[in-house]
C-alpha positions as CSV (number, residue, x, y, z in Angstrom):
1,M,49.3,-60.0,109.2
2,R,47.0,-62.6,110.8
3,S,44.9,-62.8,113.8
4,R,43.8,-65.8,115.8
5,I,40.3,-66.4,117.3
6,T,40.7,-68.8,120.3
7,P,37.9,-70.9,121.9
8,L,35.6,-69.1,124.3
9,A,34.7,-72.3,126.1
10,L,34.6,-76.0,125.3
11,L,31.9,-78.3,126.5
12,G,34.3,-81.2,127.1
13,A,37.3,-83.0,125.8
14,V,37.0,-84.0,122.2
15,T,39.5,-86.3,120.6
16,L,41.1,-85.1,117.4
17,T,40.2,-87.6,114.7
18,L,43.2,-86.7,112.7
19,T,45.7,-87.7,115.3
20,L,48.3,-89.9,113.8
21,V,48.8,-93.4,115.1
22,S,51.9,-95.4,114.7
23,C,52.0,-98.1,112.0
24,S,54.3,-99.9,109.7
25,S,55.5,-97.9,106.7
26,S,55.2,-100.9,104.4
27,A,51.7,-102.0,103.3
28,P,51.0,-105.7,102.7
29,E,50.3,-106.7,99.1
30,S,46.7,-107.5,100.1
31,T,44.6,-108.8,102.9
32,D,41.2,-110.4,103.0
33,D,40.2,-108.7,106.2
34,A,41.2,-105.0,106.0
35,G,39.5,-104.4,109.4
36,A,42.4,-106.3,111.0
37,T,44.6,-103.4,110.2
38,G,43.0,-101.5,113.1
39,D,41.7,-97.9,113.6
40,G,43.6,-95.1,112.1
41,H,44.6,-96.7,108.8
42,G,41.5,-96.1,106.7
43,A,40.5,-99.8,106.6
44,V,37.0,-101.1,106.7
45,A,35.7,-104.6,106.8
46,G,35.4,-106.3,103.4
47,A,38.0,-104.0,101.7
48,A,41.3,-105.3,100.4
49,E,44.5,-103.4,101.2
50,V,46.6,-103.2,98.1
51,A,50.1,-102.1,97.2
52,E,49.4,-99.1,95.0
53,P,46.7,-96.5,94.6
54,Q,43.6,-97.7,92.7
55,L,43.2,-94.6,90.6
56,A,40.0,-94.2,88.6
57,L,37.8,-91.5,86.9
58,T,34.3,-91.8,88.2
59,A,31.8,-89.9,86.1
60,I,28.1,-88.9,86.1
61,S,26.2,-88.3,82.9
62,P,23.5,-85.6,82.5
63,D,20.8,-88.3,83.1
64,G,22.5,-89.6,86.3
65,G,24.3,-92.6,84.8
66,V,27.4,-93.4,86.9
67,S,30.5,-95.0,85.3
68,H,33.9,-95.9,86.7
69,L,37.0,-95.9,84.5
70,D,39.9,-97.9,86.1
71,L,43.1,-96.0,85.2
72,L,45.2,-99.1,85.9
73,D,43.6,-101.5,83.4
74,E,41.5,-99.0,81.5
75,S,38.3,-101.0,82.0
76,T,35.0,-99.2,82.4
77,T,32.2,-100.3,84.8
78,D,28.6,-99.0,85.0
79,L,27.7,-98.4,88.6
80,G,24.0,-97.6,88.3
81,Q,21.7,-94.6,88.1
82,I,21.1,-91.6,90.4
83,G,19.0,-88.5,89.9
84,A,20.0,-86.0,87.2
85,P,22.9,-84.0,88.7
86,S,23.3,-80.2,88.8
87,A,26.6,-80.1,90.7
88,M,29.1,-82.5,92.3
89,T,31.7,-82.5,95.0
90,T,34.2,-85.2,95.9
91,D,36.7,-86.2,98.6
92,G,38.6,-88.6,96.3
93,R,36.3,-91.6,97.3
94,Y,32.7,-90.4,97.4
95,L,30.8,-88.4,94.8
96,F,28.2,-86.1,96.4
97,A,25.9,-85.2,93.5
98,E,23.2,-82.4,93.9
99,T,19.9,-83.6,92.4
100,A,16.2,-82.6,92.7
101,E,15.9,-84.9,95.8
102,G,18.9,-83.5,97.7
103,I,22.4,-85.1,97.7
104,D,22.9,-88.5,96.0
105,I,26.0,-90.3,97.3
106,V,28.2,-92.6,95.2
107,D,30.9,-94.7,96.8
108,S,33.6,-95.4,94.2
109,G,35.0,-98.2,96.4
110,V,38.6,-97.0,96.1
111,W,40.5,-94.7,98.5
112,T,43.9,-93.8,100.0
113,W,44.7,-93.2,103.7
114,D,47.3,-90.5,104.1
115,H,49.6,-90.9,107.1
116,V,51.8,-88.0,105.9
117,D,55.0,-90.0,105.6
118,H,53.4,-93.0,103.9
119,F,50.0,-94.2,102.6
120,H,47.6,-97.1,102.7
121,Y,45.5,-98.1,99.6
122,Y,42.2,-99.8,99.6
123,R,39.7,-101.4,97.1
124,A,36.1,-102.4,97.9
125,D,32.9,-102.9,95.9
126,P,31.6,-99.6,94.5
127,R,28.0,-98.8,95.4
128,L,25.3,-96.2,95.4
129,V,25.0,-95.3,99.0
130,G,21.7,-93.3,99.2
131,V,20.3,-89.8,99.4
132,V,20.4,-86.9,101.9
133,D,17.1,-85.1,101.6
134,G,17.2,-81.4,101.2
135,A,15.9,-78.4,99.2
136,G,17.7,-76.0,96.9
137,P,21.3,-75.5,95.9
138,T,23.8,-77.1,98.2
139,A,27.4,-76.6,99.4
140,V,29.3,-79.8,100.3
141,A,32.5,-79.7,102.4
142,T,34.7,-82.8,102.9
143,T,37.9,-83.7,104.7
144,N,40.8,-85.7,103.3
145,L,39.7,-88.8,105.2
146,S,37.0,-91.1,103.8
147,T,36.5,-93.5,106.7
148,T,36.3,-91.1,109.7
149,G,35.1,-87.7,110.7
150,G,32.3,-85.8,109.0
151,T,31.0,-84.4,105.7
152,G,29.2,-81.1,105.8
153,I,26.1,-80.2,103.6
154,F,24.3,-76.9,103.6
155,F,21.0,-76.5,101.9
156,E,20.6,-72.9,100.7
157,D,16.8,-72.8,100.3
158,S,16.0,-74.2,103.7
159,G,19.0,-73.2,105.7
160,D,19.4,-76.8,107.0
161,A,23.0,-77.6,108.1
162,V,23.8,-81.3,108.0
163,L,26.9,-83.1,109.2
164,L,27.1,-86.7,107.9
165,D,29.0,-89.5,109.6
166,T,31.7,-90.4,107.2
167,E,32.6,-93.7,108.9
168,A,28.9,-94.7,108.4
169,L,29.3,-93.8,104.7
170,S,32.2,-96.2,104.5
171,K,29.9,-99.0,105.6
172,G,27.2,-98.0,103.1
173,E,25.0,-96.1,105.6
174,V,23.7,-92.5,105.4
175,K,23.8,-91.3,109.0
176,E,23.3,-87.6,110.0
177,R,25.4,-86.6,113.1
178,F,23.3,-83.5,113.3
179,R,20.8,-81.4,111.3
180,L,20.5,-77.8,112.5
181,E,17.8,-75.4,111.3
182,G,18.9,-72.0,110.2
183,D,18.0,-69.0,108.0
184,P,18.1,-69.7,104.2
185,H,21.3,-68.2,102.7
186,H,24.4,-69.2,100.7
187,G,26.1,-71.0,103.6
188,L,28.5,-73.7,104.6
189,V,29.0,-76.6,107.0
190,V,32.7,-77.3,107.2
191,P,34.0,-80.3,109.2
192,V,37.2,-79.7,111.2
193,G,38.5,-82.8,113.1
194,S,35.8,-83.6,115.7
195,F,34.0,-80.3,115.1
196,A,32.1,-78.5,112.4
197,L,31.8,-74.8,111.5
198,V,28.3,-73.7,110.5
199,S,27.5,-70.3,108.8
200,V,24.9,-68.0,110.3
201,A,23.0,-65.4,108.4
202,D,21.4,-62.0,109.1
203,D,18.7,-61.0,106.6
204,G,19.6,-63.7,104.2
205,V,23.4,-62.9,104.2
206,G,26.0,-65.0,105.9
207,T,27.8,-63.0,108.6
208,K,29.8,-65.5,110.7
209,V,30.7,-69.1,111.3
210,V,29.9,-70.8,114.6
211,G,31.7,-73.9,115.9
212,H,29.7,-77.1,116.9
213,T,30.7,-80.5,118.2
214,S,30.0,-83.4,116.0
215,D,26.8,-83.9,117.9
216,G,25.6,-80.4,117.1
217,E,26.2,-78.8,120.4
218,P,27.8,-75.3,120.6
219,A,31.6,-75.4,120.9
220,G,32.0,-71.8,122.1
221,V,33.9,-70.7,119.1
222,E,32.9,-68.3,116.3
223,A,34.4,-65.9,113.8
224,E,33.2,-63.2,111.5
225,C,32.9,-64.2,107.8
226,L,30.8,-62.0,105.6
227,N,29.3,-63.9,102.5
228,P,31.1,-67.2,103.1
229,A,31.8,-69.0,99.8
230,G,34.3,-71.6,98.9
231,T,36.1,-74.2,101.2
232,V,38.8,-76.8,100.8
233,A,40.7,-79.1,103.1
234,T,44.5,-78.8,103.3
235,R,47.2,-80.5,105.4
236,V,47.2,-77.4,107.6
237,G,43.5,-77.0,108.1
238,A,40.2,-76.2,106.5
239,V,40.0,-73.0,104.4
240,I,36.8,-70.9,104.2
241,G,36.5,-68.0,101.9
242,C,35.0,-64.7,103.2
243,E,34.5,-61.2,101.8
244,G,37.7,-59.9,103.4
245,G,40.0,-62.9,103.0
246,A,39.9,-66.5,104.4
247,L,39.5,-68.3,107.7
248,L,41.8,-71.3,108.5
249,A,40.3,-73.7,110.9
250,S,42.2,-76.5,112.7
251,V,42.3,-78.5,115.9
252,E,45.0,-78.2,118.5
253,G,44.7,-80.8,121.3
254,D,41.0,-80.7,122.1
255,Q,40.5,-77.1,120.9
256,L,39.0,-75.7,117.7
257,I,41.1,-72.9,116.4
258,I,40.1,-70.3,113.8
259,E,42.7,-67.9,112.2
260,E,41.9,-65.0,110.0
261,I,44.0,-64.5,106.9
262,P,43.0,-61.1,105.4
263,Y,43.7,-60.1,101.8
264,P,46.8,-57.9,101.4
265,R,46.1,-54.3,102.4
266,G,45.1,-52.1,99.5
267,T,44.1,-55.0,97.1
268,T,41.5,-54.2,94.5
269,A,41.2,-57.7,92.9
270,P,37.9,-59.6,93.3
271,R,37.7,-62.1,96.2
272,A,38.2,-65.8,95.8
273,M,34.9,-67.8,95.5
274,H,36.1,-71.3,94.8
275,F,39.3,-73.0,95.9
276,D,41.1,-76.0,94.4
277,N,44.4,-77.8,94.9
278,R,46.1,-81.1,94.6
279,E,44.3,-83.0,97.3
280,G,45.5,-82.2,100.8
281,R,48.4,-80.0,99.9
282,P,48.9,-76.7,101.8
283,T,48.6,-74.3,98.9
284,V,45.3,-73.5,97.3
285,A,44.4,-71.5,94.2
286,A,41.3,-69.5,93.2
287,L,40.3,-67.1,90.4
288,A,40.3,-63.5,91.3
289,G,37.3,-62.8,89.0
290,D,38.7,-62.0,85.6
291,K,41.7,-60.1,87.0
292,G,44.1,-62.9,87.9
293,I,44.7,-65.7,90.4
294,W,44.8,-65.8,94.2
295,M,47.3,-68.2,95.8
296,L,46.8,-69.0,99.5
297,D,49.7,-70.6,101.3
298,T,48.1,-72.0,104.5
299,R,51.5,-72.8,106.1
300,E,52.6,-69.2,105.7
301,R,49.1,-67.8,106.2
302,A,49.8,-65.5,103.2
303,W,48.0,-64.6,99.9
304,T,49.8,-64.0,96.6
305,F,48.2,-62.4,93.6
306,L,49.3,-63.6,90.1
307,P,48.3,-61.9,86.9
308,A,46.3,-64.1,84.5
309,P,48.1,-64.7,81.2
310,T,44.8,-65.0,79.4
311,S,41.1,-65.4,80.2
312,L,40.7,-68.3,82.6
313,V,37.8,-70.4,83.8
314,H,39.4,-72.6,86.5
315,V,42.7,-72.9,88.4
316,T,44.1,-75.5,90.8
317,A,47.4,-75.4,92.8
318,V,49.7,-78.3,92.2
319,D,52.0,-77.3,95.1
320,D,55.0,-79.2,93.9
321,E,58.7,-78.4,94.0
322,D,58.2,-75.9,91.1
323,D,55.1,-74.3,92.7
324,S,53.2,-75.0,89.6
325,T,49.6,-74.0,89.0
326,L,47.3,-75.5,86.4
327,A,44.7,-73.4,84.6
328,L,42.0,-74.0,82.1
329,A,41.8,-71.2,79.6
330,A,38.6,-69.8,78.2
331,D,39.6,-71.1,74.7
332,G,39.9,-74.7,76.0
333,R,43.7,-75.0,76.6
334,V,45.3,-76.4,79.7
335,L,48.1,-74.1,80.9
336,V,50.9,-74.9,83.3
337,L,52.0,-71.7,85.1
338,D,55.1,-71.0,87.2
339,N,55.0,-69.2,90.5
340,A,54.9,-65.8,88.8
341,G,51.9,-66.7,86.6
342,A,53.9,-67.2,83.4
343,V,52.9,-70.0,81.0
344,I,55.6,-72.7,80.9
345,A,53.6,-75.3,79.0
346,E,50.3,-75.6,77.3
347,T,48.0,-78.0,75.4
348,E,46.1,-77.4,72.2
349,P,42.4,-76.3,72.8
350,L,40.9,-79.6,74.1
351,V,37.4,-78.5,75.4
352,S,36.4,-75.6,73.2
353,D,33.2,-77.3,72.2
354,S,32.3,-77.9,75.8
355,L,33.0,-74.3,76.9
356,A,31.0,-73.0,73.9
357,A,28.1,-75.2,74.9
358,G,28.1,-73.9,78.5
359,A,29.4,-77.2,79.9
360,S,31.8,-77.2,82.8
361,P,34.9,-79.3,82.1
362,T,36.6,-80.7,85.3
363,L,40.4,-80.1,85.7
364,I,42.0,-82.3,88.4
365,A,45.6,-82.4,89.5
366,D,47.4,-85.3,91.3
367,Q,51.0,-85.9,92.1
368,Q,51.9,-87.1,88.6
369,R,49.1,-86.3,86.2
370,A,46.2,-83.9,85.5
371,Y,42.8,-85.1,84.2
372,L,40.4,-83.0,82.1
373,S,36.9,-83.9,81.3
374,A,35.4,-82.9,77.9
375,P,31.6,-83.3,78.3
376,A,30.5,-82.2,74.8
377,E,33.4,-84.0,73.1
378,K,32.6,-87.1,75.2
379,R,36.2,-87.6,76.1
380,L,38.6,-87.7,79.1
381,Y,42.2,-86.6,78.9
382,E,45.2,-87.6,81.0
383,I,47.9,-84.8,80.9
384,D,51.6,-85.1,82.0
385,Y,51.9,-81.5,83.2
386,S,55.6,-82.0,84.1
387,D,56.5,-83.0,80.6
388,G,55.4,-80.0,78.5
389,A,51.7,-80.6,79.1
390,R,51.9,-83.8,77.0
391,I,48.7,-85.7,76.4
392,A,49.5,-89.0,78.0
393,R,46.2,-90.8,77.3
394,T,42.8,-90.1,75.8
395,F,39.6,-92.0,76.7
396,D,36.5,-91.7,74.6
397,T,33.2,-92.2,76.5
398,T,29.8,-93.4,75.4
399,A,28.0,-90.9,77.6
400,E,28.7,-87.2,78.3
401,P,30.9,-87.0,81.4
402,M,29.1,-84.1,82.9
403,F,30.8,-84.4,86.3
404,V,34.1,-86.3,86.9
405,A,36.1,-87.2,90.0
406,E,39.5,-88.7,90.3
407,T,38.9,-91.5,92.8
408,G,41.3,-93.7,94.8
409,R,43.5,-90.8,95.8
């Protein structure tokens, strides 16, 4: 069962930034002026359009050193130094690292523009973009587009809700579309097309999300969401985790739409707190505490609970033809699970030292490979999850890869 919360009032027509525009399905081998491609293709001046995705692993060490491993030629480049990170979020191009100053932003210089039926691939010079000032733990929410729209940042200690201009980021500028003051709480700012949802608190606890235009004006839309935690962008819309289930936010025409997807009636499993998936795909996965795995199909607006085959520390939905899910076990193994939660392939323990040391290995899935960081082991793994979880490549690192993003996707 699902319910829909429709707009109460809109302050004016707002153009949906995710509207598709017509374009050729074949990308040129390269171009010196990517800006000539025109709006809607993910191009920016000074970037080259290339024939294949420029996949890389961009990593941040405990002291803030940033490195970039090119997965095509296996070369490594040092990108510079930021503040010591305590957390990191990525959209597949930018790394948003939480530091003592706020959010440090790294531009990997590689990205993919998804036109659903085909893609455009770009390469530009990587750079350290700048810092968004703020206090306390942060929650960062991105979209699947790295040259348009917004990026949301919520600062828990101050209650400040910030929407960054992602197009400005693509030009090397840190520009805030809005900064709204609110009550300190564990909150979210979630970009949705030309809008953003901002959590609101009562006595330090988030109780609902309220829609705003990209300029920070009220959009006349809100939905109850007790203790909001966890968000991810999918092809269908933005998912927001709540105490009783999830919200799915999207834009239809010029209207912001929020749908409620409650947990199955009678469920006793813990709620989802952190969602992950192969970028942009409609299905997302989350741990249900230590009880199992929550799978959310945003197309069907339906939850599925899978029993955990062993103790797990992270899961991500591959959302392929086999409905595979990848999981990192507490003993350091990477597991490939079928749609019933059974193990169909597994690696040897790869990150047991990292887990024992309290580090947080990163597990990432793309269409063909999975990537696993091993901070304590100073290693990065490439895993072919469709071929018996075979270790395809291993990369040793000189510094501890505390946080890692697969960029160029």
